[in-house]
C-alpha positions as CSV (number, residue, x, y, z in Angstrom):
1,M,-28.9,9.3,0.6
2,S,-29.2,12.2,3.2
3,F,-32.1,12.7,5.5
4,N,-33.3,15.8,3.7
5,H,-34.2,13.4,0.8
6,Y,-36.2,11.2,2.7
7,Y,-38.0,14.0,4.4
8,Q,-38.7,15.7,1.0
9,D,-40.0,12.4,-0.4
10,E,-42.4,11.8,2.3
11,L,-43.7,15.5,2.4
12,M,-44.2,15.3,-1.3
13,A,-46.1,12.0,-1.0
14,L,-48.4,13.8,1.4
15,R,-49.0,16.5,-0.7
16,Q,-49.2,15.1,-4.2
17,S,-49.9,11.3,-3.8
18,G,-52.5,12.0,-1.1
19,R,-54.3,14.4,-3.4
20,R,-54.4,11.8,-6.1
21,F,-55.6,9.1,-3.6
22,S,-58.4,11.3,-2.4
23,D,-59.5,12.0,-6.0
24,R,-59.7,8.3,-6.5
25,N,-61.3,7.6,-3.0
26,P,-63.2,10.4,-1.8
27,A,-65.2,8.4,0.7
28,L,-62.1,7.3,2.4
29,A,-60.1,10.3,2.4
30,P,-62.2,13.3,1.7
31,F,-60.0,15.9,3.4
32,L,-56.5,14.5,2.3
33,G,-56.6,16.2,-1.2
34,Q,-57.7,19.6,0.1
35,G,-55.2,22.3,0.4
36,S,-54.8,24.4,3.6
37,Q,-52.9,27.4,4.7
38,D,-53.5,26.6,8.4
39,P,-49.9,26.5,10.0
40,D,-50.9,23.8,12.5
41,V,-52.0,21.6,9.8
42,E,-48.8,22.1,8.0
43,R,-46.8,21.6,11.2
44,L,-48.6,18.3,11.6
45,L,-47.9,17.3,7.9
46,E,-44.1,18.3,8.4
47,G,-43.8,16.4,11.7
48,F,-45.3,13.2,10.2
49,A,-43.0,13.5,7.2
50,F,-40.1,13.9,9.5
51,L,-41.0,10.9,11.6
52,T,-41.7,8.6,8.4
53,G,-38.5,9.8,6.8
54,R,-36.5,8.7,9.8
55,L,-38.1,5.3,9.7
56,R,-37.5,4.9,6.0
57,Q,-33.8,5.8,6.5
58,K,-33.6,3.2,9.1
59,L,-35.1,0.6,7.0
60,D,-32.9,1.3,4.2
61,D,-29.9,0.9,6.3
62,D,-31.1,-2.5,7.1
63,L,-30.9,-2.1,11.0
64,P,-27.3,-0.9,11.2
65,E,-27.1,-1.5,15.1
66,L,-26.3,-5.3,14.3
67,T,-23.7,-4.7,11.9
68,H,-22.1,-1.8,13.6
69,S,-21.7,-3.8,16.8
70,L,-20.0,-6.5,14.8
71,M,-17.7,-3.8,13.2
72,Q,-17.0,-2.1,16.4
73,L,-15.8,-5.6,17.6
74,L,-13.7,-6.7,14.8
75,W,-12.6,-3.5,12.9
76,P,-13.6,-0.4,14.9
77,N,-11.2,1.7,12.9
78,Y,-13.7,1.5,9.9
79,M,-16.5,2.8,12.0
80,R,-14.7,6.0,12.7
81,P,-14.9,9.1,10.5
82,L,-11.7,10.2,8.9
83,P,-10.3,13.5,10.1
84,A,-8.7,16.1,7.8
85,M,-4.9,15.6,7.0
86,S,-2.5,17.9,5.6
87,M,1.4,18.5,5.3
88,L,3.3,21.0,7.5
89,Q,6.7,22.4,6.8
90,F,8.9,24.3,9.3
91,E,11.2,27.1,8.6
92,P,14.9,26.3,9.2
93,L,16.4,27.9,12.2
94,V,18.0,31.2,12.1
95,A,20.6,30.8,14.9
96,C,23.4,28.2,14.3
97,G,23.8,25.3,16.7
98,P,22.2,21.9,17.5
99,G,18.8,21.2,15.9
100,L,15.4,21.8,17.6
101,I,13.3,18.8,17.9
102,V,9.4,19.2,17.2
103,E,8.0,16.2,19.0
104,R,5.1,14.1,17.7
105,D,1.6,15.3,19.0
106,T,2.6,18.9,19.1
107,P,-0.6,21.0,18.7
108,V,-0.7,23.5,15.8
109,E,-3.4,25.6,14.4
110,S,-4.6,26.6,11.0
111,D,-5.7,30.0,9.7
112,P,-9.3,30.8,10.6
113,V,-11.7,29.2,8.2
114,N,-14.9,31.1,8.2
115,G,-14.1,32.4,11.5
116,L,-13.1,29.0,12.9
117,T,-9.5,27.9,13.7
118,C,-8.9,24.2,13.2
119,Q,-6.6,22.4,15.6
120,F,-4.1,19.7,14.3
121,R,-1.4,17.7,15.8
122,T,1.9,16.7,14.2
123,C,2.5,13.0,13.4
124,F,6.3,12.7,13.2
125,P,9.0,13.9,15.5
126,T,10.9,16.4,13.4
127,E,14.4,17.8,13.7
128,V,14.8,21.5,12.6
129,L,18.3,22.6,11.7
130,P,19.9,25.7,10.5
131,L,20.1,24.4,7.2
132,R,18.4,25.4,3.9
133,L,18.0,23.5,0.7
134,T,19.2,25.9,-2.0
135,R,19.7,23.9,-5.1
136,V,18.5,20.6,-6.8
137,S,20.1,19.3,-10.0
138,Y,19.5,16.1,-11.8
139,S,21.3,14.6,-14.7
140,A,20.9,11.3,-16.5
141,S,23.3,9.5,-18.9
142,G,22.8,6.2,-20.2
143,E,21.8,3.8,-17.4
144,A,23.2,6.2,-14.6
145,A,21.6,9.1,-13.0
146,T,22.8,11.7,-10.4
147,L,20.7,13.9,-8.0
148,A,22.7,16.6,-6.4
149,L,21.2,18.5,-3.2
150,R,23.0,21.6,-2.2
151,L,22.3,22.6,1.7
152,E,23.6,25.8,3.2
153,M,23.7,27.2,6.7
154,T,21.1,30.0,7.3
155,G,23.1,31.6,10.2
156,E,26.6,32.2,11.1
157,G,28.8,29.2,12.0
158,H,30.0,25.9,10.7
159,L,28.6,22.3,10.1
160,G,30.4,21.1,13.2
161,E,27.9,22.9,15.5
162,L,24.9,20.7,13.9
163,K,25.3,17.8,16.2
164,S,23.0,15.7,13.9
165,D,23.5,12.2,12.3
166,R,20.7,12.4,9.7
167,L,18.5,14.7,7.6
168,R,14.8,13.7,6.7
169,L,13.7,14.5,3.0
170,H,10.0,14.7,2.0
171,F,9.0,14.3,-1.8
172,A,6.2,16.6,-2.7
173,G,4.8,18.3,-5.7
174,D,3.9,16.3,-8.8
175,R,3.0,12.8,-7.9
176,Y,4.9,11.1,-10.7
177,V,8.2,13.0,-9.8
178,S,7.8,12.5,-6.1
179,Q,7.0,8.9,-6.4
180,M,9.9,8.2,-8.9
181,L,12.2,10.0,-6.6
182,Y,11.1,7.8,-3.7
183,L,11.6,4.6,-5.9
184,G,15.2,5.9,-6.9
185,F,16.2,6.4,-3.2
186,M,14.7,3.0,-1.9
187,R,15.5,0.8,-4.8
188,K,17.9,2.4,-7.4
189,L,20.6,4.0,-5.2
190,K,24.2,3.0,-5.9
191,N,26.2,5.5,-3.9
192,I,26.0,8.6,-1.8
193,R,28.7,11.2,-1.7
194,L,29.0,14.3,0.6
195,L,31.0,17.2,-0.4
196,L,31.9,20.0,2.0
197,L,31.3,23.6,0.7
198,D,32.5,27.0,1.7
199,G,30.9,30.2,2.2
200,H,30.8,30.6,-1.6
201,S,29.4,27.4,-2.2
202,K,32.7,26.1,-3.6
203,P,34.1,22.6,-2.7
204,L,36.4,22.8,0.2
205,V,39.9,21.5,-0.4
206,T,42.2,19.5,2.1
207,A,45.6,20.3,2.9
208,D,46.9,17.8,0.2
209,G,44.9,19.6,-2.3
210,Q,42.1,16.9,-2.6
211,T,38.5,17.7,-2.7
212,A,36.5,17.2,0.7
213,E,34.4,14.4,-0.2
214,F,33.1,11.4,1.9
215,S,31.4,8.4,0.6
216,I,28.1,7.0,2.5
217,S,26.5,3.5,2.1
218,P,23.0,3.5,0.5
219,D,21.9,1.4,3.4
220,N,22.0,4.8,5.3
221,V,18.6,5.8,3.6
222,K,15.8,4.6,5.6
223,P,11.8,4.7,4.7
224,V,9.8,6.8,7.2
225,G,6.0,6.5,8.2
226,F,5.8,2.7,9.0
227,A,6.6,2.8,12.8
228,E,3.8,2.8,15.4
229,E,5.0,6.1,16.7
230,E,4.6,7.6,13.3
231,A,0.9,6.6,12.8
232,L,-1.6,9.2,11.3
233,I,-4.6,8.0,13.2
234,P,-4.8,5.9,16.5
235,Y,-5.5,2.3,15.8
236,P,-7.2,-0.3,18.0
237,L,-4.8,-2.9,19.3
238,N,-6.8,-5.9,18.1
239,T,-6.5,-4.8,14.4
240,F,-4.0,-5.9,12.0
241,R,-1.4,-3.2,11.5
242,G,-1.5,-3.9,7.7
243,Y,-5.0,-2.5,7.6
244,R,-3.7,1.0,8.9
245,Y,-0.8,1.2,6.3
246,L,-3.7,0.7,3.6
247,Q,-6.1,3.2,5.1
248,E,-3.3,5.7,5.6
249,Y,-2.0,5.4,2.2
250,F,-5.3,5.7,0.2
251,C,-6.3,8.6,2.3
252,F,-3.0,10.4,2.4
253,P,-0.3,8.9,0.4
254,E,2.0,11.8,0.8
255,K,2.5,10.6,4.4
256,F,4.9,7.9,3.0
257,L,7.1,10.0,0.7
258,F,9.6,10.3,3.4
259,V,13.2,9.2,3.7
260,D,15.9,9.5,6.5
261,V,19.4,10.0,5.1
262,H,21.8,8.9,7.9
263,G,25.6,9.5,7.9
264,L,25.9,13.1,8.7
265,D,27.9,12.2,11.8
266,V,30.9,11.7,9.4
267,I,31.4,15.5,9.6
268,Q,32.3,15.2,13.3
269,S,35.1,13.0,12.4
270,I,36.6,15.4,9.9
271,D,39.7,17.6,10.7
272,R,38.6,20.6,12.9
273,E,40.4,23.3,10.7
274,L,38.3,21.9,7.8
275,V,35.2,21.6,9.6
276,T,35.2,25.4,10.7
277,R,35.5,26.5,7.0
278,S,32.5,24.6,6.0
279,R,29.3,26.5,5.5
280,G,27.3,23.9,3.7
281,F,27.5,20.7,1.9
282,Q,26.2,18.7,-1.2
283,W,24.7,15.4,-1.3
284,V,25.3,13.5,-4.5
285,F,23.0,10.4,-5.0
286,D,24.1,8.2,-7.8
287,M,21.1,5.9,-9.1
288,R,20.2,3.5,-11.9
289,C,18.0,5.4,-14.0
290,E,15.8,2.9,-15.8
291,D,12.6,4.9,-16.5
292,M,14.0,8.0,-15.0
293,Q,15.6,9.8,-17.8
294,G,12.9,12.3,-18.2
295,L,12.7,13.4,-14.6
296,R,13.1,17.0,-13.9
297,P,13.0,17.5,-9.9
298,T,13.3,21.0,-8.5
299,L,13.1,22.7,-5.1
300,E,9.3,22.2,-5.2
301,H,9.8,18.3,-5.3
302,I,12.3,18.0,-2.4
303,K,11.4,19.5,1.1
304,L,13.0,19.7,4.5
305,Y,11.5,19.8,7.9
306,C,7.9,18.4,7.0
307,T,5.5,16.4,8.9
308,P,2.1,15.2,8.3
309,V,-0.6,16.8,10.7
310,V,-4.0,15.4,11.4
311,N,-7.1,17.2,12.7
312,L,-7.4,15.3,16.0
313,F,-7.3,16.5,19.4
314,K,-8.7,15.4,22.9
315,Q,-11.8,17.3,24.0
316,D,-14.3,16.8,26.8
317,A,-17.9,16.4,25.8
318,V,-20.9,18.4,27.2
319,P,-22.2,16.3,30.3
320,I,-25.0,14.1,29.7
321,Q,-27.9,13.5,32.1
322,A,-28.5,10.0,31.7
323,D,-32.1,9.6,33.1
324,A,-33.1,6.5,31.4
325,R,-35.9,8.4,29.6
326,Q,-34.5,7.9,26.2
327,D,-32.4,5.2,24.6
328,E,-29.5,7.2,23.3
329,Y,-28.2,10.7,23.8
330,L,-26.5,13.0,21.5
331,L,-22.7,13.6,22.2
332,M,-21.7,17.1,21.8
333,P,-18.0,18.4,22.1
334,G,-17.6,20.9,25.1
335,H,-15.5,23.7,23.5
336,Y,-16.7,23.6,19.9
337,G,-20.2,23.5,18.5
338,S,-21.4,20.6,16.6
339,D,-21.1,22.5,13.3
340,G,-17.4,23.0,13.9
341,C,-16.2,19.8,15.6
342,G,-17.0,16.1,15.1
343,V,-16.4,13.1,17.2
344,Y,-13.6,10.8,16.1
345,S,-13.6,8.2,19.0
346,V,-14.7,7.9,22.6
347,D,-11.9,7.2,24.7
348,K,-13.3,7.2,28.3
349,V,-16.8,7.7,29.7
350,T,-17.1,8.5,33.6
351,G,-20.5,8.8,35.3
352,W,-21.3,10.5,38.6
353,Q,-23.7,8.8,40.9
354,P,-25.9,11.0,42.9
355,G,-26.4,10.7,46.7
356,G,-22.6,11.0,47.3
357,K,-21.8,7.5,45.7
358,G,-18.9,8.8,43.6
359,Y,-17.6,8.3,40.1
360,K,-18.1,5.1,38.2
361,N,-16.5,4.3,34.9
362,Y,-18.4,2.7,31.9
363,V,-16.8,0.2,29.5
364,P,-17.6,-0.4,25.9
365,F,-20.3,-2.7,25.2
366,E,-18.2,-4.6,22.7
367,S,-15.5,-5.1,25.1
368,F,-17.4,-7.6,27.1
369,E,-15.8,-6.3,30.2
370,H,-19.3,-6.0,31.7
371,D,-20.2,-9.8,31.1
372,P,-19.7,-11.8,34.2
373,A,-19.2,-14.8,32.0
374,V,-15.6,-13.6,31.1
375,D,-14.5,-13.5,34.8
376,V,-15.0,-9.6,35.3
377,E,-17.2,-7.8,37.8
378,S,-20.9,-8.2,36.9
379,N,-21.8,-4.8,38.0
380,S,-19.5,-2.8,35.5
381,P,-22.0,-0.6,33.4
382,Y,-21.3,-0.2,29.7
383,Y,-21.9,2.2,26.9
384,S,-22.3,1.9,23.1
385,V,-21.3,4.5,20.3
386,R,-23.1,5.0,17.2
387,H,-22.3,7.4,14.4
388,R,-25.2,8.4,12.0
389,H,-25.6,10.8,9.1
390,S,-26.6,14.4,10.6
391,I,-30.1,15.5,9.8
392,L,-29.0,19.1,10.4
393,Q,-25.7,19.4,8.6
394,E,-23.1,17.6,6.6
395,G,-21.2,15.0,8.6
396,L,-22.0,12.6,11.3
397,D,-23.6,12.9,14.6
398,T,-22.5,10.6,17.4
399,F,-24.8,9.0,20.0
400,L,-24.3,7.2,23.2
401,S,-26.5,4.5,24.8
402,F,-25.9,3.6,28.5
403,D,-26.6,0.5,30.6
404,L,-29.3,2.1,32.9
405,R,-31.2,-0.9,33.9
406,G,-30.5,-0.2,37.6
407,D,-31.8,3.4,37.0
408,R,-35.0,2.2,35.3
409,K,-35.7,0.1,38.3
410,N,-35.7,3.2,40.6
């Protein structure tokens, strides 16, 4: 329940329940039931409702400081808010030649939303080629099915200039179709054929009159999204990796609907004269079609040059003056306001000591690096992170508390 409900409940109790109590006990509370238009009195009532609402919320949370500290120690990933996730597709290259690799963690920006541009970063390294998927056809007969993908060059040149050994496919669109395609590629694939095409999308013919066709083993199809360098969200080192797979799958299952099809390097071994006449190729995937007879995939269901993106980026916070006058301090992002940016994790805390004493690094409280019992320096200051529902807006506020015992002595 949001803080607004607690505040409204307390204010309503003061104004309604208080009036009834005054009617029944006029000697105890003669003024509680009287209405007032005095703004100072209203301010007192609202301030009292605000404080008691916060107290009720904390009691209902069953003292979260204890459970949150335990969770920060064992599974800190579950204490972090989930960022926005989406899918990004790059346009194919226009100029012919080797592919362009868009590295992981490349920053991208969204279109402005209510005047605010959101920053994302890519999660997969993506190779973009001068190839475009122009046709998808699927046919099923008996227990066999065939999926054919036609790819054509987007610029002048031939396939020999690609210099790539694989192509990544993303299954999108309708969930049933995309998941059945993924199942077909990973469990029901029998054979892969590659046919070279000329500039008119016709199969090329070799000097002996045979169609330029090559067979590729189904073992060349590999799943994507399970490697550490393909993670959507950063995960603590002490947490079981299977939890990351589960969390990412239930939050953004489209992230795992990728496959890499290797074997394109077979083009480099073809006769040079034949390669220079090739302007595209057709992949033919032969599958077993149990439960796949009614499948009707189109260009909307198979995409090239896609990568998941996540709304995470590094940002310095507004400096905090830790004067030991309060137990915790609200953490504010430096560049964005609190209404346009939230805190996912605190990676590093550095303090400046007055009097020319220089900088000092704070360690997380749950790491025990500040505890002399675990053979570390006993004077290492620590900090603790707490996420709470914001009382001003939707989302969470992040608070930091510090080891300021030395400062309190001064």
